[in-house]
Legacy VTK file of the C-alpha trace (Angstrom):
# vtk DataFile Version 3.0
C-alpha trace
ASCII
DATASET POLYDATA
POINTS 319 float
0.000 0.000 0.000
1.406 3.403 -0.968
1.548 6.320 1.433
-1.189 8.022 -0.572
-3.534 5.061 -0.156
-2.730 4.408 3.496
-5.665 5.355 5.757
-5.213 8.468 7.864
-5.242 7.261 11.453
-4.472 10.597 13.064
-7.002 11.697 15.705
-9.846 13.904 14.537
-10.399 17.287 16.159
-12.805 20.134 15.478
-11.562 23.729 15.255
-14.574 25.722 16.430
-13.180 29.127 15.440
-10.778 31.938 16.227
-7.589 30.060 15.326
-4.935 31.925 13.350
-3.869 30.376 10.044
-0.485 29.317 11.437
-2.214 27.575 14.338
-4.466 25.617 11.994
-1.450 24.708 9.861
0.398 23.304 12.871
-2.668 21.436 14.102
-3.056 19.833 10.668
0.435 18.360 10.984
-0.758 16.306 13.959
-4.499 15.856 13.526
-7.303 15.605 11.037
-8.828 19.024 11.536
-12.463 19.832 10.818
-12.440 23.635 10.451
-15.911 24.756 11.481
-15.190 28.456 10.970
-14.328 27.898 7.292
-17.251 25.571 6.586
-19.879 26.686 4.078
-22.100 23.835 5.271
-21.926 23.894 9.071
-24.401 21.059 9.526
-22.558 18.885 7.030
-19.168 19.495 8.609
-20.449 18.675 12.088
-21.900 15.453 10.702
-18.496 14.577 9.206
-16.862 15.308 12.570
-19.294 13.188 14.569
-16.527 10.860 15.804
-14.212 13.644 16.986
-13.456 13.383 20.700
-11.716 16.741 21.059
-12.155 20.308 19.867
-10.230 23.565 20.086
-11.559 27.081 20.369
-10.668 30.519 21.714
-12.046 32.409 24.665
-13.592 34.961 22.329
-15.399 32.309 20.247
-16.179 29.635 22.819
-18.687 26.928 21.950
-22.486 26.902 21.890
-24.757 24.221 23.302
-26.031 23.345 19.823
-22.497 22.636 18.615
-21.871 20.435 21.643
-25.087 18.564 20.910
-24.034 17.933 17.302
-20.710 16.399 18.381
-21.882 13.248 20.183
-18.372 11.897 20.890
-16.911 15.181 22.126
-15.173 14.626 25.462
-12.685 17.491 25.690
-12.509 21.170 24.681
-9.125 22.916 24.645
-9.495 26.683 24.882
-6.827 29.098 23.632
-6.719 31.922 26.160
-7.222 32.455 29.856
-10.891 33.392 29.646
-13.686 31.097 28.555
-16.678 33.429 28.886
-18.199 32.289 25.581
-17.976 28.587 26.431
-21.353 27.084 27.356
-20.081 25.366 30.484
-23.508 23.993 31.342
-23.579 22.103 28.047
-20.115 20.697 28.760
-20.983 19.765 32.335
-24.132 17.957 31.250
-21.991 15.564 29.232
-18.947 15.535 31.510
-16.799 17.153 28.825
-13.396 18.292 30.089
-12.306 21.906 29.556
-8.795 23.352 29.561
-7.492 26.891 29.147
-4.083 28.558 28.973
-3.646 30.509 32.216
-0.536 32.433 33.138
1.023 32.798 29.709
-0.526 36.224 29.070
0.367 37.697 32.443
3.697 39.284 31.509
2.462 41.060 28.394
-0.834 42.128 29.966
1.057 43.632 32.900
3.354 45.471 30.472
0.290 46.817 28.672
-1.368 47.892 31.917
1.640 49.996 32.847
1.759 51.418 29.338
-1.894 52.427 29.579
-1.334 53.990 32.989
1.599 56.083 31.800
-0.122 57.064 28.550
-3.168 58.209 30.500
-1.515 60.064 33.363
1.056 61.809 31.151
-1.546 62.452 28.407
0.676 60.746 25.834
-2.200 59.461 23.710
-3.862 62.893 23.645
-0.575 64.580 22.725
-0.030 62.032 19.955
-3.459 62.731 18.443
-2.771 66.464 18.470
0.674 66.019 16.913
-0.736 63.856 14.113
-3.265 66.604 13.463
-0.449 69.141 13.107
-1.146 70.793 16.463
1.623 71.703 18.909
-0.244 70.317 21.892
1.813 71.556 24.818
-0.359 74.643 25.482
-3.504 72.527 25.058
-2.485 69.772 27.445
-0.725 71.922 30.005
0.901 70.366 33.053
0.318 66.690 33.760
1.331 64.762 36.871
4.007 62.192 37.497
3.470 58.449 37.767
6.381 57.690 40.094
5.514 57.621 43.767
1.745 57.555 43.276
-0.366 55.016 45.155
-1.452 52.129 42.927
-4.410 49.941 43.777
-4.711 46.532 42.112
-8.059 44.771 41.967
-7.128 41.105 41.659
-3.611 40.179 42.769
-3.295 37.048 40.647
-0.757 36.262 37.924
-1.353 39.573 36.155
-1.798 41.679 39.277
1.453 40.431 40.809
3.349 41.367 37.665
1.727 44.810 37.591
2.924 45.285 41.169
6.451 44.219 40.198
6.542 46.807 37.433
5.010 49.512 39.598
7.721 48.914 42.196
10.189 50.229 39.633
8.243 53.486 39.727
8.466 53.566 43.537
4.694 53.248 43.799
3.150 52.066 47.080
0.911 49.071 46.284
-2.493 48.206 47.707
-4.769 45.408 46.570
-8.137 43.742 47.009
-8.745 40.013 46.624
-11.413 37.766 48.060
-8.782 36.864 50.656
-5.448 38.509 51.569
-2.297 36.802 50.308
0.249 35.610 52.849
3.125 35.783 50.359
3.079 39.549 49.692
3.725 42.632 51.806
1.427 44.979 49.895
-1.402 46.651 51.796
-4.648 44.664 51.723
-8.028 46.389 51.596
-11.228 44.598 52.519
-13.330 46.222 49.795
-12.824 47.715 46.358
-14.225 51.025 47.574
-11.697 51.245 50.417
-8.916 50.470 47.948
-10.162 53.172 45.568
-10.327 55.750 48.356
-6.652 55.095 49.120
-5.335 54.831 45.561
-4.326 57.441 43.005
-4.819 54.848 40.284
-6.734 51.570 40.175
-5.725 48.701 37.866
-8.440 46.093 37.313
-6.875 42.642 36.854
-9.443 40.241 38.333
-11.373 37.490 36.508
-14.622 38.239 34.724
-17.921 36.447 35.226
-21.060 36.902 37.275
-19.195 37.199 40.590
-17.289 40.317 39.496
-19.829 41.963 37.183
-19.910 45.739 37.823
-17.625 45.309 40.824
-16.260 48.711 39.836
-19.443 50.759 40.125
-20.341 54.423 40.612
-19.365 54.327 44.291
-15.897 52.970 43.489
-15.374 55.542 40.727
-16.435 58.356 43.062
-13.999 57.008 45.651
-11.174 57.299 43.104
-12.231 60.892 42.592
-11.466 63.676 40.113
-7.705 63.153 40.369
-7.850 59.363 40.256
-7.541 57.137 37.192
-8.832 53.698 36.234
-7.042 51.087 34.095
-8.916 47.943 33.031
-7.073 44.976 31.507
-9.398 42.336 32.991
-12.878 41.996 31.488
-15.203 44.761 30.381
-17.985 43.365 32.542
-16.091 44.186 35.749
-16.621 47.926 35.200
-20.067 49.511 34.989
-19.546 51.337 31.690
-22.593 53.588 32.103
-21.348 54.710 35.507
-17.861 55.190 34.052
-19.108 57.411 31.233
-21.153 59.464 33.699
-18.223 59.895 36.095
-15.856 60.971 33.315
-18.359 63.350 31.740
-19.103 64.987 35.098
-15.435 65.297 36.042
-15.866 62.996 39.045
-13.086 60.733 37.695
-9.762 61.954 36.372
-9.434 59.501 33.489
-9.679 55.930 32.275
-7.560 53.608 30.141
-9.365 50.536 28.850
-8.276 47.484 26.894
-11.559 45.626 27.432
-15.225 46.494 26.998
-18.559 45.074 28.073
-19.904 44.449 24.569
-16.859 43.711 22.442
-16.063 44.564 19.716
-18.294 47.555 20.433
-16.698 50.610 22.046
-19.125 53.161 23.531
-19.078 56.336 21.451
-19.268 58.395 24.631
-15.875 57.028 25.695
-14.252 57.457 22.293
-15.011 61.177 22.308
-13.185 61.977 25.552
-9.610 63.272 25.703
-8.991 61.846 29.182
-9.586 58.304 27.968
-7.100 55.881 26.355
-8.612 52.963 24.441
-7.058 49.815 22.965
-9.014 46.955 21.324
-8.371 44.060 23.741
-4.789 43.542 22.623
-2.938 43.513 25.951
-2.071 39.850 25.492
-1.663 39.987 21.733
2.056 39.504 21.281
3.853 36.890 19.220
5.434 35.453 22.343
2.168 35.172 24.251
0.283 33.566 21.373
3.076 31.052 20.845
3.121 30.092 24.516
-0.675 29.905 24.723
-0.897 27.763 21.593
1.766 25.383 22.883
-0.091 25.011 26.182
-3.395 24.439 24.398
-1.721 21.716 22.323
-0.208 20.165 25.445
-3.679 19.852 26.947
-5.021 18.391 23.721
-2.202 15.845 23.445
-2.526 14.850 27.099
-6.231 14.153 26.723
-5.793 12.071 23.593
-3.032 10.096 25.330
-5.244 9.420 28.334
-3.110 11.574 30.621
-4.142 14.335 33.081
-4.656 17.783 31.565
-1.857 20.246 32.437
-4.279 23.133 32.995
-7.860 21.911 33.454
-10.687 24.287 34.274
-12.319 22.955 37.432
LINES 1 320
319 0 1 2 3 4 5 6 7 8 9 10 11 12 13 14 15 16 17 18 19 20 21 22 23 24 25 26 27 28 29 30 31 32 33 34 35 36 37 38 39 40 41 42 43 44 45 46 47 48 49 50 51 52 53 54 55 56 57 58 59 60 61 62 63 64 65 66 67 68 69 70 71 72 73 74 75 76 77 78 79 80 81 82 83 84 85 86 87 88 89 90 91 92 93 94 95 96 97 98 99 100 101 102 103 104 105 106 107 108 109 110 111 112 113 114 115 116 117 118 119 120 121 122 123 124 125 126 127 128 129 130 131 132 133 134 135 136 137 138 139 140 141 142 143 144 145 146 147 148 149 150 151 152 153 154 155 156 157 158 159 160 161 162 163 164 165 166 167 168 169 170 171 172 173 174 175 176 177 178 179 180 181 182 183 184 185 186 187 188 189 190 191 192 193 194 195 196 197 198 199 200 201 202 203 204 205 206 207 208 209 210 211 212 213 214 215 216 217 218 219 220 221 222 223 224 225 226 227 228 229 230 231 232 233 234 235 236 237 238 239 240 241 242 243 244 245 246 247 248 249 250 251 252 253 254 255 256 257 258 259 260 261 262 263 264 265 266 267 268 269 270 271 272 273 274 275 276 277 278 279 280 281 282 283 284 285 286 287 288 289 290 291 292 293 294 295 296 297 298 299 300 301 302 303 304 305 306 307 308 309 310 311 312 313 314 315 316 317 318
């Protein structure tokens, strides 16, 4: 039997969506890949993939209950990314389908981005850049800003990302405070029992906690008012953590000094009211979008996939 006629015995997987071309190319070297995102006949492709025991997706794409239902042999979903907000976990749980994600790999780059947003906001760098591109010498327009060094930085969520933000802020001689569900025994930063207390103390608040129902609108009008007209907010977590309506109102009324956001409640939508403000810096959820981060996250996703297919424990299961 020639190589061309030999049956393909590689495991089948389903690519739900969101994978970059290079990721799909690498997956195809190891597996028979059913690319759902590229399918013109979704129903037909899912029928062809009926024997697939594993699937891959991204946090932004997730998987719907109907797709789970149409894959009767599915037993494992490997998610590229830390978040899995769009994954129908109830549908997975009903069938006992395992879920993995790629935690930790984005932390370094997201922390870098958070500090970049903070500096760009406080020193009005983004505003000055817009003026310069418009041919305007912006120094008289912007006036005096304030320094970043030595200011009190509050971190909401001292996990992988929050710890790295604190490490970077230490280089700016910034006192660090934080709020978690429980204080950490392995850090010396000041712990605050509520987000509002943290905001009252801080000059700037970096949001780095998980998303989900438990943290929805955790940063509300009261927290924003506690930050005050000289305080600033940076969000690199999930858009749902911040009450966007309250944020717009606080900025418009001058009750908050400024905001720098990489995430939004209804992505890819960005509220027009935010886009029109000079004391706001906006980036389109790209804090973790570096070549290094994507490579590491893809490798970890593949490690979870390979472990499942080999009957071994998942390196990073979602419990």
